[in-house]
C-alpha positions, 0 to 999 in steps of 0.5 A, a space after each residue: 456510478 460516478 457518484 458511488 465511486 467518488 463516495 467510496 473514494 471519499 470514505 477510503 481516503 478521508 478515514 485513513 487520512 484522519 489518523 494521518 492528520 493525528 500522526 502529523 500533529 504528534 510528530 513534533 511531540 515525539 521526534 525529539 525523543 527519536 533518533 535515526 537509529 530508532 527509525 532504522 531499527 523499526 524499518 529493518 524489523 518491518 522490512 523482514 515482516 513485510 517480506 513474509 507478509 506476502 505468504 500470509 494468505 498464499 494469494 487465495 484472496 483472488 479466488 474469494 474475490 472472483 467467487 463473489 462476482 461469479 457465484 453470488 449464491 454459493 460464495 460463502 461456502 468457499 470463503 468459509 473453507 478458505 478461512 479455515 485453511 488459512 487459520 491453520 496455515 497462519 499458526 505454521 506461518 507465525 512460527 517461521 516469522 518468529 524464528 526469522 525475526 529472532 535472527 534478524 533483529 539487530 544487536 542494538 535491540 538484543 534486550 528486547 528481541 523476544 518481546 518484539 517477536 511476540 508482539 509481531 506474531 501474536 495477532 496472527 496466531 490468535 485471529 489468523 486471516 480474520 481482518 483480511 477476509 472481513 476487509 475484502 468482504 465489505 470492500 466487495 459488498 461496496 460498504 466502505 463505512 465498515 472499513 473506513 470507521 475502523 481505519 479512522 478509529 484504530 488509526 487514531 488509537 495507534 497514534 495516541 498509544 504511540 504518543 504515550 509510549 514514545 512521548 511520555 514513557 520514552 520507550 523509543 522504538 518499542 513504542 511503535 511495536 506496542 502501539 501496533 500490537 494493541 491496535 492489531 488485536 483490537 482491530 481483529 476483535 472488531 472484525 471477528 464479531 460481524 464476520 463470524 456472527 452477523 455474516 455467518 462466515 465462520 472457518 470450516 476446519 474440515 475443508 475439502 482439499 480439492 477446493 483448497 488445491 483449486 484455490 491455491 492453483 489460482 492464488 499461488 501465482 499471485 504470491 510472486 506478485 505480492 512478493 514483488 510489492 514487498 521487493 519494491 517497498 521494503 527490500 531496499 532497507 534489507 539490502 541496505 542492512 546487508 550491504 553495510 549501510 549504517 542504521 542512521 542512514 537507513 533511518 533517514 530513508 525510513 523518515 523519507 518514507 514516513 513523509 510519503 505516507 500521505 501520498 501512499 494513503 491516497 494511492 491505497 484509498 484509490 485502489 480500494 475504492 476503484 477495484 470493485 468498480 473496475 471488476 463491475 465495469 469489465 463484467 458489464 463491458 462498459 469499456 469507454 467509461 472505464 478508460 475515461 475514469 482511469 485516464 482522468 484519475 491518472 491526470 489527477 495523480 500527476 497534479 497531486 504529486 506536483 502539489 506535494 512537491 510544492 510543500 514537501 520542504 515546509 511539511 518536513 520542517 514542521 513534522 520533524 522538529 529535528 535537524 537530523 531528520 527533516 532534510 530528506 524531503 527531496 527523497 520523499 518526493 522521489 518515493 512519491 513519484 514511484 506511486 504516481 502510476 497507480 491508476 494505470 497499474 489498476 487498469 491492467 492488473 484488475 483485468 488480468 485478475 478478473 480473467 484469472 490470468 494470475 501467471 501473467 501477473 506473477 511473471 511481470 511482478 517477479 521481474 519488477 521485484 527482481 529488477 529492484 533488488 538487483 539495481 539496489 545491490 549494484 547502486 546502493 553501495 556506490 551512490 547511497 540511499 538516494 539510489 534506492 529511491 531511483 530504483 524504486 521508481 524504475 521498478 514501479 513503472 515497469 510494474 505499472 506498464 509492462 502488462 499492457 505490452 503482454 500478449 495475454 493482456 492484448 487478447 483481453 483488452 477492449 480499448 487502447 490505453 496508450 501505455 508508452 505515452 503515459 509512461 513518458 508523461 510519468 517520467 516527465 512529471 517525476 523529474 518536474 516534481 523533484 526539480 520543484 522541491 528545490 525551488 524558492 518558496 515564492 515560486 513553489 507557492 505560485 506553482 501550487 496556486 496555478 495547479 489548484 486553479 487549473 485543477 478546479 477549472 478542469 474539474 468543472 469542465 469535466 463535470 459539465 462534459 460528463 453531465 451532458 454525455 449522461 454518464 452516471 
């Protein structure tokens, strides 16, 4: 089982990392032709689309996931009905997004306003939820190559188109929008064929409303949870826009997020690889193995954060050949720290998803998202964009650990996970990582070497221990 998990994580991690490497390689070629205003405008638009993105599937993918494990003989019938319903819903959804975007796009992009709207909404009108459903299907089937290959191929294609449109054609922020539009269309086409033809999961438009109401009853409480992810990741830029932070400062914050994409790729790969295994381990009641995997994973995430802090300054100097952009690396470390609790977050969340306790998930997510927005409104006007990174960290830790203290989780838990200890460790590691990013180069190199050696020795010991315990 561990070999399968590591194999899936490798595919989910390496495949998206290929376009990240390509993106890193071209950054020195395009950043001389970009300004903070370009980054700021793109960040504002993606922030608004991110907010409405949480309503894209209305949370019903949770129902699809559960039916896969609980109704293995009949789940495709439910999937096809949900597919048809969401395909119709996405047309209405696209109209709403188009109207909001047209209003929200800054005057600096007034000449391109209509084109930006079309590029953002056209894929959802044409293909609906095809990519979402197909990705979930192959993830649950534990066939990561289907997802990994597309992630690598279309990720690299996106980088190439971005290089052409920004580096060669000098299109500025519009280069990003064209690149996203083209790759989204091609990605959906690549998913539509196997999903509809080979797997025979085609949309049923004459769906049963009773079935859809049941799916929405479980899924809609997840929307606040998904909305909280937006409130944590994107709302800070909207708050900056509303509170009068200049576009170039918003652009600086967006640059910091760009540097953190490497760490977020690791987090996403881990989540995709581990989710099916967590559900499987809960179903088979292998609680000790599940807890060991989560604890070891959390320790490795701490190590990854500290390693990133050791190289962040040099990495930004290499990536952003623009003195106006490369000085925000400490901010990037702070943002990465917010994502470091992914394993513990997965441990509580997936247990609640498995038992369909979506109301509990939604409640804690709403509190976390609302806390982030409130703190942003209070602190950004006074302390600037650095406050947004701090509030993101605080809110993410609440999201990761609060569910462990809920009565609902306590009734479902089979083992103790010591959330208070892990939370304190997260705060300590976060402070240490931020401090390390300011150290002289020689100290950071020594620290990086020590971390890598220690991780290697720890991995060897762990492998020997697991082998002797016959955990496979």
